[in-house]
Structures are given as structure tokens and as C-alpha cells.
Biotite code that builds the C-alpha atoms (Angstrom):
import biotite.structure as struc

atoms = struc.array([
    struc.Atom([3.442, 8.978, 13.465], chain_id="A", res_id=1, res_name="UNK", atom_name="CA", element="C"),
    struc.Atom([-0.024, 7.400, 13.692], chain_id="A", res_id=2, res_name="UNK", atom_name="CA", element="C"),
    struc.Atom([-0.780, 4.697, 11.139], chain_id="A", res_id=3, res_name="UNK", atom_name="CA", element="C"),
    struc.Atom([-4.395, 4.395, 9.917], chain_id="A", res_id=4, res_name="UNK", atom_name="CA", element="C"),
    struc.Atom([-6.603, 1.467, 10.918], chain_id="A", res_id=5, res_name="UNK", atom_name="CA", element="C"),
    struc.Atom([-7.442, 0.842, 7.262], chain_id="A", res_id=6, res_name="UNK", atom_name="CA", element="C"),
    struc.Atom([-6.014, 1.766, 3.861], chain_id="A", res_id=7, res_name="UNK", atom_name="CA", element="C"),
    struc.Atom([-7.294, 1.548, 0.297], chain_id="A", res_id=8, res_name="UNK", atom_name="CA", element="C"),
    struc.Atom([-4.760, 0.245, -2.181], chain_id="A", res_id=9, res_name="UNK", atom_name="CA", element="C"),
    struc.Atom([-4.194, -2.019, -5.231], chain_id="A", res_id=10, res_name="UNK", atom_name="CA", element="C"),
    struc.Atom([-3.395, -5.703, -5.243], chain_id="A", res_id=11, res_name="UNK", atom_name="CA", element="C"),
    struc.Atom([-2.760, -5.902, -8.985], chain_id="A", res_id=12, res_name="UNK", atom_name="CA", element="C"),
    struc.Atom([-1.202, -3.846, -11.759], chain_id="A", res_id=13, res_name="UNK", atom_name="CA", element="C"),
    struc.Atom([-3.181, -2.318, -14.598], chain_id="A", res_id=14, res_name="UNK", atom_name="CA", element="C"),
    struc.Atom([-2.798, -0.183, -17.699], chain_id="A", res_id=15, res_name="UNK", atom_name="CA", element="C"),
    struc.Atom([-4.796, 2.368, -19.640], chain_id="A", res_id=16, res_name="UNK", atom_name="CA", element="C"),
    struc.Atom([-4.119, 3.981, -23.023], chain_id="A", res_id=17, res_name="UNK", atom_name="CA", element="C"),
    struc.Atom([-5.663, 6.917, -24.825], chain_id="A", res_id=18, res_name="UNK", atom_name="CA", element="C"),
    struc.Atom([-4.701, 9.544, -27.347], chain_id="A", res_id=19, res_name="UNK", atom_name="CA", element="C"),
    struc.Atom([-5.114, 13.304, -27.088], chain_id="A", res_id=20, res_name="UNK", atom_name="CA", element="C"),
    struc.Atom([-4.390, 15.300, -30.262], chain_id="A", res_id=21, res_name="UNK", atom_name="CA", element="C"),
    struc.Atom([-1.955, 12.635, -31.421], chain_id="A", res_id=22, res_name="UNK", atom_name="CA", element="C"),
    struc.Atom([-0.113, 12.184, -28.136], chain_id="A", res_id=23, res_name="UNK", atom_name="CA", element="C"),
    struc.Atom([-0.318, 8.690, -26.646], chain_id="A", res_id=24, res_name="UNK", atom_name="CA", element="C"),
    struc.Atom([-0.695, 8.462, -22.863], chain_id="A", res_id=25, res_name="UNK", atom_name="CA", element="C"),
    struc.Atom([-0.006, 5.129, -21.169], chain_id="A", res_id=26, res_name="UNK", atom_name="CA", element="C"),
    struc.Atom([-1.106, 4.972, -17.526], chain_id="A", res_id=27, res_name="UNK", atom_name="CA", element="C"),
    struc.Atom([0.219, 2.181, -15.295], chain_id="A", res_id=28, res_name="UNK", atom_name="CA", element="C"),
    struc.Atom([-0.598, 1.339, -11.677], chain_id="A", res_id=29, res_name="UNK", atom_name="CA", element="C"),
    struc.Atom([1.599, -0.577, -9.227], chain_id="A", res_id=30, res_name="UNK", atom_name="CA", element="C"),
    struc.Atom([1.084, -1.687, -5.618], chain_id="A", res_id=31, res_name="UNK", atom_name="CA", element="C"),
    struc.Atom([4.193, -0.779, -3.574], chain_id="A", res_id=32, res_name="UNK", atom_name="CA", element="C"),
    struc.Atom([5.453, -1.149, -0.010], chain_id="A", res_id=33, res_name="UNK", atom_name="CA", element="C"),
    struc.Atom([8.382, 1.291, 0.036], chain_id="A", res_id=34, res_name="UNK", atom_name="CA", element="C"),
    struc.Atom([10.021, 4.169, -1.803], chain_id="A", res_id=35, res_name="UNK", atom_name="CA", element="C"),
    struc.Atom([12.863, 1.816, -2.806], chain_id="A", res_id=36, res_name="UNK", atom_name="CA", element="C"),
    struc.Atom([10.360, -0.457, -4.538], chain_id="A", res_id=37, res_name="UNK", atom_name="CA", element="C"),
    struc.Atom([8.824, 2.565, -6.288], chain_id="A", res_id=38, res_name="UNK", atom_name="CA", element="C"),
    struc.Atom([12.216, 3.738, -7.527], chain_id="A", res_id=39, res_name="UNK", atom_name="CA", element="C"),
    struc.Atom([13.061, 0.226, -8.767], chain_id="A", res_id=40, res_name="UNK", atom_name="CA", element="C"),
    struc.Atom([9.813, 0.070, -10.779], chain_id="A", res_id=41, res_name="UNK", atom_name="CA", element="C"),
    struc.Atom([10.466, 3.550, -12.176], chain_id="A", res_id=42, res_name="UNK", atom_name="CA", element="C"),
    struc.Atom([13.895, 2.413, -13.372], chain_id="A", res_id=43, res_name="UNK", atom_name="CA", element="C"),
    struc.Atom([12.218, -0.501, -15.208], chain_id="A", res_id=44, res_name="UNK", atom_name="CA", element="C"),
    struc.Atom([9.648, 1.844, -16.780], chain_id="A", res_id=45, res_name="UNK", atom_name="CA", element="C"),
    struc.Atom([12.335, 4.242, -18.006], chain_id="A", res_id=46, res_name="UNK", atom_name="CA", element="C"),
    struc.Atom([14.220, 1.313, -19.521], chain_id="A", res_id=47, res_name="UNK", atom_name="CA", element="C"),
    struc.Atom([11.128, -0.152, -21.177], chain_id="A", res_id=48, res_name="UNK", atom_name="CA", element="C"),
    struc.Atom([9.867, 3.195, -22.508], chain_id="A", res_id=49, res_name="UNK", atom_name="CA", element="C"),
    struc.Atom([13.279, 4.698, -23.213], chain_id="A", res_id=50, res_name="UNK", atom_name="CA", element="C"),
    struc.Atom([11.957, 6.284, -26.389], chain_id="A", res_id=51, res_name="UNK", atom_name="CA", element="C"),
    struc.Atom([9.008, 8.021, -24.696], chain_id="A", res_id=52, res_name="UNK", atom_name="CA", element="C"),
    struc.Atom([8.888, 11.800, -24.481], chain_id="A", res_id=53, res_name="UNK", atom_name="CA", element="C"),
    struc.Atom([8.066, 11.779, -20.755], chain_id="A", res_id=54, res_name="UNK", atom_name="CA", element="C"),
    struc.Atom([7.618, 9.257, -17.937], chain_id="A", res_id=55, res_name="UNK", atom_name="CA", element="C"),
    struc.Atom([5.718, 11.216, -15.283], chain_id="A", res_id=56, res_name="UNK", atom_name="CA", element="C"),
    struc.Atom([4.680, 9.680, -11.990], chain_id="A", res_id=57, res_name="UNK", atom_name="CA", element="C"),
    struc.Atom([3.390, 10.003, -8.457], chain_id="A", res_id=58, res_name="UNK", atom_name="CA", element="C"),
    struc.Atom([3.437, 7.637, -5.529], chain_id="A", res_id=59, res_name="UNK", atom_name="CA", element="C"),
    struc.Atom([2.161, 7.740, -1.972], chain_id="A", res_id=60, res_name="UNK", atom_name="CA", element="C"),
    struc.Atom([2.887, 5.439, 0.949], chain_id="A", res_id=61, res_name="UNK", atom_name="CA", element="C"),
    struc.Atom([0.831, 4.840, 4.088], chain_id="A", res_id=62, res_name="UNK", atom_name="CA", element="C"),
    struc.Atom([1.801, 8.153, 5.608], chain_id="A", res_id=63, res_name="UNK", atom_name="CA", element="C"),
    struc.Atom([0.152, 10.955, 3.670], chain_id="A", res_id=64, res_name="UNK", atom_name="CA", element="C"),
    struc.Atom([3.403, 12.880, 4.181], chain_id="A", res_id=65, res_name="UNK", atom_name="CA", element="C"),
    struc.Atom([5.418, 10.198, 2.408], chain_id="A", res_id=66, res_name="UNK", atom_name="CA", element="C"),
    struc.Atom([4.791, 10.951, -1.247], chain_id="A", res_id=67, res_name="UNK", atom_name="CA", element="C"),
    struc.Atom([6.696, 12.006, -4.346], chain_id="A", res_id=68, res_name="UNK", atom_name="CA", element="C"),
    struc.Atom([5.826, 13.117, -7.861], chain_id="A", res_id=69, res_name="UNK", atom_name="CA", element="C"),
    struc.Atom([7.604, 14.253, -11.003], chain_id="A", res_id=70, res_name="UNK", atom_name="CA", element="C"),
    struc.Atom([6.700, 16.199, -14.153], chain_id="A", res_id=71, res_name="UNK", atom_name="CA", element="C"),
    struc.Atom([9.722, 14.680, -15.929], chain_id="A", res_id=72, res_name="UNK", atom_name="CA", element="C"),
    struc.Atom([10.253, 17.730, -18.110], chain_id="A", res_id=73, res_name="UNK", atom_name="CA", element="C"),
    struc.Atom([6.625, 18.668, -18.663], chain_id="A", res_id=74, res_name="UNK", atom_name="CA", element="C"),
    struc.Atom([5.589, 22.228, -17.644], chain_id="A", res_id=75, res_name="UNK", atom_name="CA", element="C"),
    struc.Atom([5.496, 22.595, -13.862], chain_id="A", res_id=76, res_name="UNK", atom_name="CA", element="C"),
    struc.Atom([2.193, 21.487, -12.359], chain_id="A", res_id=77, res_name="UNK", atom_name="CA", element="C"),
    struc.Atom([0.833, 19.755, -15.463], chain_id="A", res_id=78, res_name="UNK", atom_name="CA", element="C"),
    struc.Atom([1.738, 16.116, -14.782], chain_id="A", res_id=79, res_name="UNK", atom_name="CA", element="C"),
    struc.Atom([3.037, 14.796, -11.453], chain_id="A", res_id=80, res_name="UNK", atom_name="CA", element="C"),
    struc.Atom([0.671, 16.741, -9.208], chain_id="A", res_id=81, res_name="UNK", atom_name="CA", element="C"),
    struc.Atom([-2.259, 15.856, -11.489], chain_id="A", res_id=82, res_name="UNK", atom_name="CA", element="C"),
    struc.Atom([-1.405, 12.170, -11.162], chain_id="A", res_id=83, res_name="UNK", atom_name="CA", element="C"),
    struc.Atom([-1.148, 12.589, -7.385], chain_id="A", res_id=84, res_name="UNK", atom_name="CA", element="C"),
    struc.Atom([-4.549, 14.306, -7.375], chain_id="A", res_id=85, res_name="UNK", atom_name="CA", element="C"),
    struc.Atom([-6.071, 11.269, -9.093], chain_id="A", res_id=86, res_name="UNK", atom_name="CA", element="C"),
    struc.Atom([-4.541, 8.969, -6.459], chain_id="A", res_id=87, res_name="UNK", atom_name="CA", element="C"),
    struc.Atom([-5.885, 11.159, -3.668], chain_id="A", res_id=88, res_name="UNK", atom_name="CA", element="C"),
    struc.Atom([-9.329, 11.261, -5.294], chain_id="A", res_id=89, res_name="UNK", atom_name="CA", element="C"),
    struc.Atom([-9.606, 7.530, -4.567], chain_id="A", res_id=90, res_name="UNK", atom_name="CA", element="C"),
    struc.Atom([-7.913, 7.949, -1.144], chain_id="A", res_id=91, res_name="UNK", atom_name="CA", element="C"),
    struc.Atom([-5.253, 5.383, -2.010], chain_id="A", res_id=92, res_name="UNK", atom_name="CA", element="C"),
    struc.Atom([-2.030, 4.501, -0.199], chain_id="A", res_id=93, res_name="UNK", atom_name="CA", element="C"),
    struc.Atom([0.955, 2.294, -1.048], chain_id="A", res_id=94, res_name="UNK", atom_name="CA", element="C"),
    struc.Atom([0.549, 2.885, -4.771], chain_id="A", res_id=95, res_name="UNK", atom_name="CA", element="C"),
    struc.Atom([2.654, 4.117, -7.662], chain_id="A", res_id=96, res_name="UNK", atom_name="CA", element="C"),
    struc.Atom([1.149, 5.498, -10.855], chain_id="A", res_id=97, res_name="UNK", atom_name="CA", element="C"),
    struc.Atom([3.168, 6.253, -13.976], chain_id="A", res_id=98, res_name="UNK", atom_name="CA", element="C"),
    struc.Atom([1.878, 8.081, -17.046], chain_id="A", res_id=99, res_name="UNK", atom_name="CA", element="C"),
    struc.Atom([4.096, 7.709, -20.092], chain_id="A", res_id=100, res_name="UNK", atom_name="CA", element="C"),
    struc.Atom([3.630, 10.157, -22.963], chain_id="A", res_id=101, res_name="UNK", atom_name="CA", element="C"),
    struc.Atom([4.625, 9.812, -26.587], chain_id="A", res_id=102, res_name="UNK", atom_name="CA", element="C"),
    struc.Atom([4.368, 13.289, -28.105], chain_id="A", res_id=103, res_name="UNK", atom_name="CA", element="C"),
    struc.Atom([2.121, 13.377, -31.153], chain_id="A", res_id=104, res_name="UNK", atom_name="CA", element="C"),
    struc.Atom([3.326, 16.606, -32.709], chain_id="A", res_id=105, res_name="UNK", atom_name="CA", element="C"),
    struc.Atom([0.648, 18.962, -31.384], chain_id="A", res_id=106, res_name="UNK", atom_name="CA", element="C"),
    struc.Atom([1.148, 20.959, -28.183], chain_id="A", res_id=107, res_name="UNK", atom_name="CA", element="C"),
    struc.Atom([-1.825, 20.628, -25.848], chain_id="A", res_id=108, res_name="UNK", atom_name="CA", element="C"),
    struc.Atom([-1.466, 23.761, -23.741], chain_id="A", res_id=109, res_name="UNK", atom_name="CA", element="C"),
    struc.Atom([-1.150, 23.779, -19.969], chain_id="A", res_id=110, res_name="UNK", atom_name="CA", element="C"),
    struc.Atom([-4.840, 23.198, -19.188], chain_id="A", res_id=111, res_name="UNK", atom_name="CA", element="C"),
    struc.Atom([-5.389, 20.395, -21.676], chain_id="A", res_id=112, res_name="UNK", atom_name="CA", element="C"),
    struc.Atom([-2.082, 18.766, -20.771], chain_id="A", res_id=113, res_name="UNK", atom_name="CA", element="C"),
    struc.Atom([-2.930, 18.704, -17.063], chain_id="A", res_id=114, res_name="UNK", atom_name="CA", element="C"),
    struc.Atom([-6.340, 17.248, -17.836], chain_id="A", res_id=115, res_name="UNK", atom_name="CA", element="C"),
    struc.Atom([-4.788, 14.572, -20.056], chain_id="A", res_id=116, res_name="UNK", atom_name="CA", element="C"),
    struc.Atom([-2.418, 13.410, -17.310], chain_id="A", res_id=117, res_name="UNK", atom_name="CA", element="C"),
    struc.Atom([-5.218, 13.396, -14.756], chain_id="A", res_id=118, res_name="UNK", atom_name="CA", element="C"),
    struc.Atom([-7.425, 11.346, -17.100], chain_id="A", res_id=119, res_name="UNK", atom_name="CA", element="C"),
    struc.Atom([-4.558, 8.944, -17.788], chain_id="A", res_id=120, res_name="UNK", atom_name="CA", element="C"),
    struc.Atom([-4.116, 8.322, -14.067], chain_id="A", res_id=121, res_name="UNK", atom_name="CA", element="C"),
    struc.Atom([-7.837, 8.264, -13.291], chain_id="A", res_id=122, res_name="UNK", atom_name="CA", element="C"),
    struc.Atom([-8.598, 5.711, -16.014], chain_id="A", res_id=123, res_name="UNK", atom_name="CA", element="C"),
    struc.Atom([-5.693, 3.478, -14.996], chain_id="A", res_id=124, res_name="UNK", atom_name="CA", element="C"),
    struc.Atom([-6.970, 3.469, -11.404], chain_id="A", res_id=125, res_name="UNK", atom_name="CA", element="C"),
    struc.Atom([-10.508, 2.633, -12.543], chain_id="A", res_id=126, res_name="UNK", atom_name="CA", element="C"),
    struc.Atom([-9.068, -0.358, -14.421], chain_id="A", res_id=127, res_name="UNK", atom_name="CA", element="C"),
    struc.Atom([-7.348, -1.643, -11.277], chain_id="A", res_id=128, res_name="UNK", atom_name="CA", element="C"),
    struc.Atom([-8.863, -3.820, -8.579], chain_id="A", res_id=129, res_name="UNK", atom_name="CA", element="C"),
    struc.Atom([-8.861, -1.744, -5.394], chain_id="A", res_id=130, res_name="UNK", atom_name="CA", element="C"),
    struc.Atom([-8.910, -3.381, -1.954], chain_id="A", res_id=131, res_name="UNK", atom_name="CA", element="C"),
    struc.Atom([-9.204, -2.245, 1.665], chain_id="A", res_id=132, res_name="UNK", atom_name="CA", element="C"),
    struc.Atom([-6.575, -3.568, 4.078], chain_id="A", res_id=133, res_name="UNK", atom_name="CA", element="C"),
    struc.Atom([-6.697, -3.504, 7.873], chain_id="A", res_id=134, res_name="UNK", atom_name="CA", element="C"),
    struc.Atom([-3.812, -2.682, 10.187], chain_id="A", res_id=135, res_name="UNK", atom_name="CA", element="C"),
    struc.Atom([-2.496, -5.518, 12.391], chain_id="A", res_id=136, res_name="UNK", atom_name="CA", element="C"),
    struc.Atom([0.411, -6.134, 14.749], chain_id="A", res_id=137, res_name="UNK", atom_name="CA", element="C"),
    struc.Atom([2.278, -9.428, 14.599], chain_id="A", res_id=138, res_name="UNK", atom_name="CA", element="C"),
    struc.Atom([2.884, -10.996, 18.016], chain_id="A", res_id=139, res_name="UNK", atom_name="CA", element="C"),
    struc.Atom([4.349, -14.182, 19.507], chain_id="A", res_id=140, res_name="UNK", atom_name="CA", element="C"),
    struc.Atom([2.639, -15.857, 22.470], chain_id="A", res_id=141, res_name="UNK", atom_name="CA", element="C"),
    struc.Atom([4.679, -18.287, 24.593], chain_id="A", res_id=142, res_name="UNK", atom_name="CA", element="C"),
    struc.Atom([2.783, -20.487, 27.059], chain_id="A", res_id=143, res_name="UNK", atom_name="CA", element="C"),
    struc.Atom([2.631, -23.889, 28.744], chain_id="A", res_id=144, res_name="UNK", atom_name="CA", element="C"),
    struc.Atom([0.597, -26.787, 27.374], chain_id="A", res_id=145, res_name="UNK", atom_name="CA", element="C"),
    struc.Atom([-1.857, -26.395, 30.250], chain_id="A", res_id=146, res_name="UNK", atom_name="CA", element="C"),
    struc.Atom([-2.741, -22.937, 28.915], chain_id="A", res_id=147, res_name="UNK", atom_name="CA", element="C"),
    struc.Atom([-3.402, -24.065, 25.330], chain_id="A", res_id=148, res_name="UNK", atom_name="CA", element="C"),
    struc.Atom([-7.199, -23.942, 25.432], chain_id="A", res_id=149, res_name="UNK", atom_name="CA", element="C"),
    struc.Atom([-7.191, -20.529, 27.128], chain_id="A", res_id=150, res_name="UNK", atom_name="CA", element="C"),
    struc.Atom([-4.792, -19.058, 24.576], chain_id="A", res_id=151, res_name="UNK", atom_name="CA", element="C"),
    struc.Atom([-6.853, -20.328, 21.651], chain_id="A", res_id=152, res_name="UNK", atom_name="CA", element="C"),
    struc.Atom([-10.041, -19.080, 23.255], chain_id="A", res_id=153, res_name="UNK", atom_name="CA", element="C"),
    struc.Atom([-8.774, -15.525, 23.619], chain_id="A", res_id=154, res_name="UNK", atom_name="CA", element="C"),
    struc.Atom([-6.999, -15.194, 20.275], chain_id="A", res_id=155, res_name="UNK", atom_name="CA", element="C"),
    struc.Atom([-10.233, -16.305, 18.593], chain_id="A", res_id=156, res_name="UNK", atom_name="CA", element="C"),
    struc.Atom([-12.291, -14.013, 20.814], chain_id="A", res_id=157, res_name="UNK", atom_name="CA", element="C"),
    struc.Atom([-10.161, -11.040, 19.740], chain_id="A", res_id=158, res_name="UNK", atom_name="CA", element="C"),
    struc.Atom([-10.262, -12.112, 16.070], chain_id="A", res_id=159, res_name="UNK", atom_name="CA", element="C"),
    struc.Atom([-6.576, -12.875, 15.547], chain_id="A", res_id=160, res_name="UNK", atom_name="CA", element="C"),
    struc.Atom([-5.495, -13.600, 11.968], chain_id="A", res_id=161, res_name="UNK", atom_name="CA", element="C"),
    struc.Atom([-2.805, -15.768, 10.348], chain_id="A", res_id=162, res_name="UNK", atom_name="CA", element="C"),
    struc.Atom([-2.519, -18.029, 13.384], chain_id="A", res_id=163, res_name="UNK", atom_name="CA", element="C"),
    struc.Atom([0.605, -20.216, 13.308], chain_id="A", res_id=164, res_name="UNK", atom_name="CA", element="C"),
    struc.Atom([1.202, -22.930, 15.899], chain_id="A", res_id=165, res_name="UNK", atom_name="CA", element="C"),
    struc.Atom([4.882, -23.466, 16.703], chain_id="A", res_id=166, res_name="UNK", atom_name="CA", element="C"),
    struc.Atom([5.857, -26.542, 18.704], chain_id="A", res_id=167, res_name="UNK", atom_name="CA", element="C"),
    struc.Atom([9.159, -26.126, 20.524], chain_id="A", res_id=168, res_name="UNK", atom_name="CA", element="C"),
    struc.Atom([10.242, -26.940, 24.067], chain_id="A", res_id=169, res_name="UNK", atom_name="CA", element="C"),
    struc.Atom([7.204, -24.873, 24.979], chain_id="A", res_id=170, res_name="UNK", atom_name="CA", element="C"),
    struc.Atom([4.277, -24.207, 22.627], chain_id="A", res_id=171, res_name="UNK", atom_name="CA", element="C"),
    struc.Atom([4.134, -20.851, 20.840], chain_id="A", res_id=172, res_name="UNK", atom_name="CA", element="C"),
    struc.Atom([1.638, -19.113, 18.633], chain_id="A", res_id=173, res_name="UNK", atom_name="CA", element="C"),
    struc.Atom([2.441, -16.407, 16.130], chain_id="A", res_id=174, res_name="UNK", atom_name="CA", element="C"),
    struc.Atom([-0.521, -14.348, 14.950], chain_id="A", res_id=175, res_name="UNK", atom_name="CA", element="C"),
    struc.Atom([-1.795, -10.958, 13.866], chain_id="A", res_id=176, res_name="UNK", atom_name="CA", element="C"),
    struc.Atom([-3.960, -8.834, 16.135], chain_id="A", res_id=177, res_name="UNK", atom_name="CA", element="C"),
    struc.Atom([-5.482, -5.409, 15.626], chain_id="A", res_id=178, res_name="UNK", atom_name="CA", element="C"),
    struc.Atom([-3.514, -2.769, 17.580], chain_id="A", res_id=179, res_name="UNK", atom_name="CA", element="C"),
    struc.Atom([-6.698, -1.724, 19.399], chain_id="A", res_id=180, res_name="UNK", atom_name="CA", element="C"),
    struc.Atom([-7.109, -5.292, 20.697], chain_id="A", res_id=181, res_name="UNK", atom_name="CA", element="C"),
    struc.Atom([-3.491, -5.975, 21.654], chain_id="A", res_id=182, res_name="UNK", atom_name="CA", element="C"),
    struc.Atom([-3.642, -4.637, 25.217], chain_id="A", res_id=183, res_name="UNK", atom_name="CA", element="C"),
    struc.Atom([-6.973, -6.344, 25.889], chain_id="A", res_id=184, res_name="UNK", atom_name="CA", element="C"),
    struc.Atom([-5.589, -9.685, 24.728], chain_id="A", res_id=185, res_name="UNK", atom_name="CA", element="C"),
    struc.Atom([-2.437, -9.214, 26.790], chain_id="A", res_id=186, res_name="UNK", atom_name="CA", element="C"),
    struc.Atom([-4.415, -8.359, 29.925], chain_id="A", res_id=187, res_name="UNK", atom_name="CA", element="C"),
    struc.Atom([-6.668, -11.416, 29.586], chain_id="A", res_id=188, res_name="UNK", atom_name="CA", element="C"),
    struc.Atom([-3.793, -13.834, 28.985], chain_id="A", res_id=189, res_name="UNK", atom_name="CA", element="C"),
    struc.Atom([-1.684, -12.459, 31.809], chain_id="A", res_id=190, res_name="UNK", atom_name="CA", element="C"),
    struc.Atom([-4.659, -12.597, 34.160], chain_id="A", res_id=191, res_name="UNK", atom_name="CA", element="C"),
    struc.Atom([-5.656, -16.178, 33.316], chain_id="A", res_id=192, res_name="UNK", atom_name="CA", element="C"),
    struc.Atom([-2.037, -17.416, 33.574], chain_id="A", res_id=193, res_name="UNK", atom_name="CA", element="C"),
    struc.Atom([-1.107, -15.297, 36.607], chain_id="A", res_id=194, res_name="UNK", atom_name="CA", element="C"),
    struc.Atom([1.618, -13.629, 34.562], chain_id="A", res_id=195, res_name="UNK", atom_name="CA", element="C"),
    struc.Atom([3.194, -16.800, 33.186], chain_id="A", res_id=196, res_name="UNK", atom_name="CA", element="C"),
    struc.Atom([2.213, -16.330, 29.528], chain_id="A", res_id=197, res_name="UNK", atom_name="CA", element="C"),
    struc.Atom([4.620, -14.172, 27.499], chain_id="A", res_id=198, res_name="UNK", atom_name="CA", element="C"),
    struc.Atom([3.302, -11.872, 24.752], chain_id="A", res_id=199, res_name="UNK", atom_name="CA", element="C"),
    struc.Atom([6.129, -10.641, 22.519], chain_id="A", res_id=200, res_name="UNK", atom_name="CA", element="C"),
    struc.Atom([5.468, -7.880, 19.919], chain_id="A", res_id=201, res_name="UNK", atom_name="CA", element="C"),
    struc.Atom([7.205, -8.692, 16.606], chain_id="A", res_id=202, res_name="UNK", atom_name="CA", element="C"),
    struc.Atom([6.086, -6.259, 13.895], chain_id="A", res_id=203, res_name="UNK", atom_name="CA", element="C"),
    struc.Atom([3.750, -3.289, 13.815], chain_id="A", res_id=204, res_name="UNK", atom_name="CA", element="C"),
    struc.Atom([1.606, -2.000, 10.959], chain_id="A", res_id=205, res_name="UNK", atom_name="CA", element="C"),
    struc.Atom([1.120, -5.168, 8.936], chain_id="A", res_id=206, res_name="UNK", atom_name="CA", element="C"),
    struc.Atom([-1.691, -4.496, 6.465], chain_id="A", res_id=207, res_name="UNK", atom_name="CA", element="C"),
    struc.Atom([-3.794, -7.419, 5.267], chain_id="A", res_id=208, res_name="UNK", atom_name="CA", element="C"),
])
């Protein structure tokens, strides 16, 4: 699977509320990193809104193939997929959106119901601060003290982030580098040190 260079997501939670023919719709947004985290939040929502008529949701992770949605008892195609459509409208990843409905006594009909869930999700997203995150790989660089200035020169040249200096028997630097720059950085460091510098990949697809 190929991970994108950049994703749009949330860094905060938000809420929206509106009524449609007596029914109350509560839209909530959540930044997530995994399906387990999404399911844990959903369990909290169901506990908090135990008396709601429906707790419908959709979430999508970095891979566009890694998504899930639920109508939670509403007519098929009126809730979960509409919430997912709102998420996709903003081209978001790593987000969960829940729309809780308290039935107001008047049936909305399939068209109006689908529109209500879409509006609930859309408004909640508009109320949330959206951010763009870039894809990085975390690496460890092991070198001798004589190579210190060269290492710092090249990690700055290739715009490394979150630079951490680790002083052990030999100096080390842990940092984040864009995947497209990893091989270039490695080649430069190995060339300048005649193969003595070690570049150790730690984690891939770290979004910041």
C-alpha cells in the first residue's frame, strides 16, 4: 500500500446540533489513529447517549480502503454512507464522525433523512479545525564525534524535523525525514563518512 505524502484531518473535537421536524441531530467529530480507537470512542458515545434513537457513524483512516460506516437501524443508505460522503467531501483521513439522533415523532422520509444526516456531519466538520499533515519516516543516525558537523549539515539541508540528540558511547540523532528525502540523506552521509555512519529506519508513515 502507498501512503499519501499529505493528509487532511482534525486536531480537535467538535459538535453541532440542529433539529429537523422535531428530531434532534447531534454531530460529533473525533481525530483517530486506528480502528481500535474509533471503536473505543463509539463505545463511549453509545454509553453517553444510551437513550438516543440512533448513533450512526462513519470513519476513515489513511488508506481510503480502510473505512467503516453504520446506519444503526436507520433505513439502508440514509445515514452512515451520507456521513462518509461528508467526510470525503472535505477529503479527510484519520477521522471519526458520529451523528446521534433523538426521534422527534415525525418520520422524515428517506430523502429528507439522508439530507439531515449529511447536514449533521457537514456542519460538525465545518465547526472543527482542519489541518494538513505531512508524511515522515523516523530514523536513527549513529556516527562518530568527528562527523557531527556533517550530520547536522545534511539533516538541516534535507529539512529533518523533531531532531533529538542522544549522547551515548557514540553520538546518535533521532529525527523525522520525508520518505522522498531518505535515500538522498543516506547517500550523502554514507559518502561523506566512507560508509561509517549508520542510518537505521525506525518507523514509517508518521504524520505531523
